[in-house]
C-alpha positions, 0 to 999 in steps of 0.5 A, a space after each residue: 502431501 508432497 504436491 500440496 507443499 510443492 504448490 505452496 512453495 511455487 506460489 510463494 516463489 511466484 509472489 516473491 519473485 514478481 516483487 523483486 527490485 521494484 522502485 519507488 517514485 524517485 526511481 530508487 529501490 523501494 523502501 519499507 513502509 511498515 513492519 509494525 504493523 506489517 503492511 503491503 499486499 505481500 505482507 513484506 512491509 513494502 508497497 510491492 505489487 504483483 499480478 494478484 494485487 487487484 487493489 493496487 496497494 502502492 501508496 505508503 501513507 502515514 495515516 492520521 485520525 482524520 483519514 481513518 475516520 474518512 476511510 471508515 465512512 467509505 466502508 473500509 475500516 482500518 482502525 478496528 482491530 480484528 483477529 488477523 489485523 491490529 487496527 491502525 492508529 494515528 501515525 502508522 504507515 500503511 500501503 494504501 490502494 491508489 484509488 482510495 488515496 486519490 479519492 481522499 486527495 480529491 476530497 481533501 482527506 488524504 494522508 501524507 505520503 512516504 515517497 521513498 516507500 511509495 511504489 513507482 507503479 503508482 504514478 501511472 495510475 495517479 496520472 489517469 486521475 490528473 494527480 502528479 508526483 508534486 501532489 503526492 509530496 504535499 
């Protein structure tokens, strides 16, 4: 029992320690994207990242009905409630995967971005797709 607790405690420490002092795209401290509903890969409300965030949940977006329908059509239903997930609705903020946001952007379906809550790490991924900070601002 003691070793199980130690493993859990160690995992929590590694996840939270790797998320400290991350910056937003304006090179300022990363702000909270949403706590209702609770978002972020680490479920801290921030679009923080760490080694285990394979989806790169770095873009804080204010979702709208158009985007929710779009992402559902691509196989990622964010609007239907589940036991562990309340489902998103128009106007909610959510940490999106960089690649989904880029895909939606290129197809004219991207939701608006909350820059102060979007992780600076997103910029390196966006650059690979020819997307700039200015594109995030529009």
